N, C-alpha and C positions, 0 to 999 in steps of 0.2 A: 180394394185399392192398396197398392204398396206404398209405404211411407219410409222416408229417411229423415232421421233427426240426428244431425251430425254437427259437431263443433270442430273448427279447424284452427291450428296454431302454427306459427313458424317455429322451427326447431333451432335452438341456440346452444345446446350442449351435446355432450357425448351420449349416444344411445345404442350404437351397434352392438355393444357387448351384452345388452339386455334382450336382444332379438332372439326369438325361438326359430326363426326362419326368414328367408328372403326369396323374392320372386321377381323376375324380369317381366315388365308389362309394356306392351305397345298398344296405344289407343288411336283410333281414327274416328272421325265424326262425319255422319251423314247429314245432320241438321244441327245448326246452332243459331237460335234466335231467342227473343225474350220469352216465348211461350213454350219452348221445348228444346231438349237436347237429345239427339239420338246418336249413340256411340257403339262402336265395335271394339272389343278388348281381347287381345291375345295375352294370356297369362299362363306361362308354363305350357303344358300340353292342352290346356282348356281354352275355350273361347266363349264370349258372352255378348249378347245384344242388350243394351240398356237404354231405356227411355226415361227421361226426367222432366218433371214440370217445375215451374218456378215456385219458390216459397211465397206465401201470402205476406203482405206488408206487415212488418213487426214480428215475423216468425222466421225460424230457420228450419222448419220442417217442410219437406216438399215431397211430391209424388215421385216414386221410383219403382220401375218394373225392370227386373233383370232376369234374363233367360239364358241358360247354357245352350249353345248351338254347336254344330260340328265345326271343328277347327278348319277343315278344308273349305267350308262355306265362308267362314269368317275371313280367311285369307283372300278369297275371291271378292267378297264385299269390300275389304280394305282397299282394293284397287279402284273403287268408285267413290271413296270417301273424299272429303275436302282435302286440299293439297298437303297440309301440314299434319304432323303426328305428334303425340306426346309419348316420350319414352322415359321410363323411370324404373328404379328398383324399389320394391315395397318390402319393408321390414315389419314383422308382426311382433308386438311386445305386450305381454300380459302385465297389466298394472292394476292391482286390486282386483275388482270384479269386472274390469273392462279390458278390451283389447284395443291398443292404440296402434294404428297403421301409420307408419312413417314412410313417406315417399321422397326418395332422393332423385331429383330430376337430372336428365342427361340432355345432350344436344344444346340447343340455344338457351335452355333454362338451367344449364349446369351451375351448381352452387346453391340452387334453391332446394331447401329441405323443409317439408311441411308434414304435419301430423294431423290425423283425423281420429276422432273418437265418436262412435255411434252410441246414442243414448235411447232409452225406452221412451222418454218424453222430454220436452224442453225444460221442465223443472228438475229433472234428475241431476243430482250432484255427482261429481267424481273428483277424486284426488288428483290434482294437477302435479305431475312430476317436475322437478326443478329444471330439467333440460328443455321444457316447453317455454317458448317465449311469447311474443305478442299474439293475441287472439285475432284471427282474420276471418272468423265466421261471418258470412254475408258480404264480404268484400269481393266484388266481381273480378277484381284483378287476380284473385287466386282461384277462380274456377278453372279447372283444367280446360273446359271447352273454350274459354276466353283466351287461353294461353296459346291457342293454335293460330 
C-alpha cells in the first residue's frame, strides 16, 4: 500500500530564488468524497492518475497510489472530471535533506501559496525555513480536492 506522510504550510516569505525548477500543473478530479479522492494531473509533458484515502483520526499519513499514464489519455479523462480544476505552478526547493514543494495557485485561488514537505514518518523532524508560515496540515480547507 502506498503511503503519503506530508505536512503543509502557508508560505509567507520569499522563496522563488531558492527553487531548482518549476512546473505548471493542471488537476482535475473524478471523485471527491470523505473516503477517496481520484485525481488526474497534467504536469509538464507527463500525466498521472492518483488515488488517495483519508488519514486516520489523529494522523496525517494517508494512502496514496500514483501512476504515470499517457498524457493523451489524461487529456481525454480530464474532459469527464468534475467541472472545476486546480491550476498552479510548483517550485521545488532543496532544504536540508528534504525537498519542499511550493505551489502558487492561479485562477480563483490566485494569491494562495502553500508548501508541502514529505516525511518518512510522522515523527520525522525537519528544519522549517523562515519563509514558511502557519502549518495547515490536516485542515480540509487546504486540500486541493476541496478547493474545486
